[in-house]
C-alpha positions in Angstrom: 19.0 -41.6 -45.9 17.8 -42.5 -42.1 17.1 -40.2 -39.3 16.7 -40.9 -35.5 12.9 -40.2 -35.7 12.1 -42.0 -38.8 9.9 -44.5 -37.0 8.0 -41.7 -35.3 4.7 -40.1 -36.5 3.0 -37.0 -35.3 0.6 -38.9 -33.1 3.0 -40.3 -30.7 2.6 -39.3 -27.2 5.5 -37.3 -25.7 8.3 -39.0 -23.7 7.5 -39.8 -20.1 8.7 -37.2 -17.6 11.8 -38.2 -15.7 11.2 -39.9 -12.3 11.3 -37.6 -9.2 14.4 -37.3 -7.3 15.0 -38.4 -3.8 12.9 -36.6 -1.0 14.5 -33.8 0.5 15.8 -33.8 3.9 15.1 -31.4 6.9 12.3 -29.4 8.1 10.1 -27.4 5.3 11.5 -23.9 4.8 10.6 -21.6 7.5 10.3 -24.2 10.3 13.3 -24.6 12.7 14.8 -28.2 12.7 13.9 -30.5 15.8 16.4 -30.4 18.6 18.9 -33.1 18.4 18.0 -33.8 14.8 19.5 -32.5 11.6 19.9 -33.1 7.9 22.7 -35.7 7.1 26.2 -34.7 6.5 26.6 -32.9 3.1 22.9 -32.2 2.8 22.7 -28.9 4.7 21.5 -25.8 3.1 24.3 -23.2 2.5 24.2 -19.9 4.5 24.7 -16.6 3.0 25.6 -13.4 4.7 22.7 -11.2 5.3 22.9 -7.9 3.2 23.6 -4.8 5.2 20.6 -3.0 6.3 17.2 -3.5 4.6 18.1 -2.4 1.2 18.4 -4.6 -2.0 21.3 -7.0 -2.2 24.5 -5.7 -3.8 24.5 -5.1 -7.5 20.7 -4.5 -7.7 19.1 -1.0 -8.2 17.1 0.3 -5.2 13.4 -0.2 -5.7 11.8 3.0 -7.1 9.0 4.5 -4.9 6.7 7.3 -6.2 6.9 10.4 -3.9 3.9 11.3 -1.9 2.2 14.6 -2.9 3.1 17.3 -0.2 -0.1 19.2 -1.0 -2.0 15.9 0.1 -0.2 15.6 3.4 -0.9 19.4 4.2 -4.6 18.8 3.2 -5.0 16.2 5.8 -3.0 18.3 8.6 -5.0 21.5 7.6 -8.3 19.7 7.9 -7.8 19.3 11.6 -6.2 22.6 12.0 -8.3 25.0 9.6 -10.9 22.7 8.0 -11.9 25.0 5.0 -8.0 25.0 4.1 -8.0 21.5 4.3 -11.0 21.0 2.0 -9.4 23.3 -0.6 -5.9 21.7 -0.4 -7.4 18.3 -0.8 -9.2 19.1 -4.0 -6.2 20.8 -5.4 -4.0 17.8 -4.4 -6.2 15.2 -6.2 -6.1 17.2 -9.2 -2.4 17.5 -9.1 -1.9 13.7 -8.3 -4.1 12.8 -11.4 -1.7 14.8 -13.5 1.7 13.8 -11.9 1.1 10.2 -11.0 2.3 10.8 -7.4 1.2 8.9 -4.3 -1.1 10.5 -1.7 -4.6 10.2 -3.3 -5.9 8.6 0.0 -4.4 11.4 2.1 -6.1 14.1 -0.1 -9.4 12.3 -0.1 -9.3 12.0 3.8 -8.4 15.8 3.7 -11.5 16.6 1.6 -13.9 14.2 3.9 -12.6 15.5 7.4 -12.3 19.2 6.0 -15.9 19.1 4.5 -17.4 17.5 7.4 -15.8 19.9 9.9 -16.5 22.9 7.7 -20.2 22.0 7.3 -20.3 21.5 11.1 -19.0 25.1 11.8 -21.4 26.5 9.1 -24.3 24.8 10.9 -23.1 26.2 14.2 -22.7 29.7 12.9 -26.4 29.5 11.4 -27.7 28.3 14.8 -26.0 31.3 16.5 -27.4 33.7 14.0 -31.0 32.3 14.6 -30.3 32.4 18.5 -29.1 36.1 18.4 -32.0 36.9 16.2 -34.5 35.5 18.4 -33.1 37.1 21.4 -33.1 40.4 19.9 -36.5 40.3 18.6 -37.7 41.7 22.0 -39.9 38.8 23.1 -38.2 39.0 26.5 -38.8 42.6 27.1 -40.7 43.5 30.2 
């Protein structure tokens, strides 16, 4: 009873890897060929027709992209139009995004930040107006 590996034992090193093939001809991928020079006949790269549009090649399913939360978009828009509404919508949108897994967390956060800063600014302006009117109506300028 003889086998092809009867003279081998477990300590033998693995077989040597095959020698490398001939070097590739032509420029590296992504670089144009030098003018007047090209690959030798029979070594050119095959050309394939470009797929129509920017979608995936035929036969592949389209890439799934999570939808952006509409309330997050509205939060950022409303933060510039009516700041308190942007602040509230941003908070609600982030809560909704955590539950649904949609995109738009950054938009909602931007709506919260811009809406909060603008709301705080308007509150300070109103407080200063109240202080200014109270000091004017105290009668300190009466003759």
